[in-house]
C-alpha positions in Angstrom: -228.2 221.1 -134.6 -225.1 223.2 -135.1 -226.4 224.3 -138.5 -229.2 226.1 -136.7 -226.6 228.4 -135.0 -224.3 228.9 -138.0 -227.2 229.3 -140.4 -229.8 231.7 -138.9 -233.4 230.4 -138.9 -234.4 230.0 -142.6 -231.1 231.4 -143.7 -230.2 234.7 -145.2 -230.8 235.5 -148.9 -227.1 235.4 -149.5 -226.8 232.0 -147.8 -229.6 230.5 -149.8 -228.1 231.9 -153.0 -224.6 230.5 -152.3 -225.2 227.2 -150.5 -223.7 224.6 -152.8 -225.3 221.2 -153.4 -223.3 218.1 -152.4 -222.3 217.5 -156.0 -221.0 221.0 -156.5 -217.3 221.5 -157.3 -215.0 221.2 -154.3 -213.9 224.9 -154.6 -217.6 226.0 -154.3 -218.1 223.9 -151.2 -214.8 225.1 -149.6 -215.8 228.7 -150.3 -219.1 228.2 -148.6 -217.6 226.5 -145.5 -215.1 229.3 -145.2 -217.9 231.9 -145.4 -220.0 230.0 -142.9 -217.4 229.1 -140.2 -214.4 231.4 -140.6 -216.1 234.6 -141.8 -219.4 233.8 -140.0 -221.3 235.6 -142.7 -224.6 233.8 -142.0 -225.0 234.6 -138.2 -226.4 237.6 -136.6 -224.2 240.2 -134.9 -223.3 239.9 -131.2 -225.6 241.8 -128.9 -224.5 244.2 -126.2 -222.3 242.5 -123.7 -224.5 242.9 -120.6 -227.7 241.5 -122.0 -225.9 238.8 -124.0 -224.2 237.6 -120.8 -227.5 237.3 -119.0 -229.1 235.5 -122.0 -226.2 233.1 -122.3 -226.3 232.4 -118.6 -230.1 231.7 -118.8 -229.7 229.4 -121.8 -226.9 227.5 -120.0 -229.0 227.1 -116.9 -231.9 225.9 -118.9 -229.8 223.3 -120.8 -230.7 225.1 -124.0 -228.0 223.7 -126.3 -229.4 225.4 -129.4 -229.5 228.7 -127.5 -225.9 228.3 -126.3 -224.7 227.3 -129.8 -226.2 230.6 -131.1 -223.9 232.5 -128.8 -220.9 230.4 -129.7 -221.5 231.0 -133.4 -221.6 234.8 -132.8 -218.6 234.6 -130.5 -220.8 236.3 -128.0 -219.3 234.7 -124.9 -218.9 237.7 -122.6 -220.7 235.9 -119.8 -218.9 232.6 -120.2 -217.8 232.1 -116.6 -221.4 232.8 -115.2 -222.9 230.5 -117.9 -220.5 227.7 -117.0 -221.4 228.0 -113.3 -225.1 228.1 -114.1 -224.9 225.0 -116.4 -222.9 223.1 -113.7 -225.4 224.0 -111.0 -228.3 222.8 -113.3 -226.3 219.6 -114.1 -226.5 220.4 -117.8 -223.3 218.6 -118.7 -223.7 218.8 -122.4 -223.9 222.6 -122.2 -220.9 222.6 -119.8 -218.9 220.6 -122.4 -219.9 222.9 -125.2 -219.0 226.0 -123.3 -215.7 224.5 -122.2 -214.8 223.7 -125.8 -215.7 227.2 -126.8 -213.5 228.9 -124.2 
């Protein structure tokens, strides 16, 4: 499921061109992992803080793990405190854990 967040739906053209196969040389796999997780080259840009905070809170309240992961991948956590409260109130403990680990 995390790949959905770190690799946008369907993947970008750059990503499709550079994603190594499991039998690729180690250096190629390491370069891809760095581009994906460190440089975050395959995720969309963060949105404006106000709407992003509201969307994150709504995703958390709905227990939408995939939606919350999308915000985590983009480092778009401006509404983290409200999202944590919403997830706790909705008893979405998997989302609570994910948000706490992302803080």
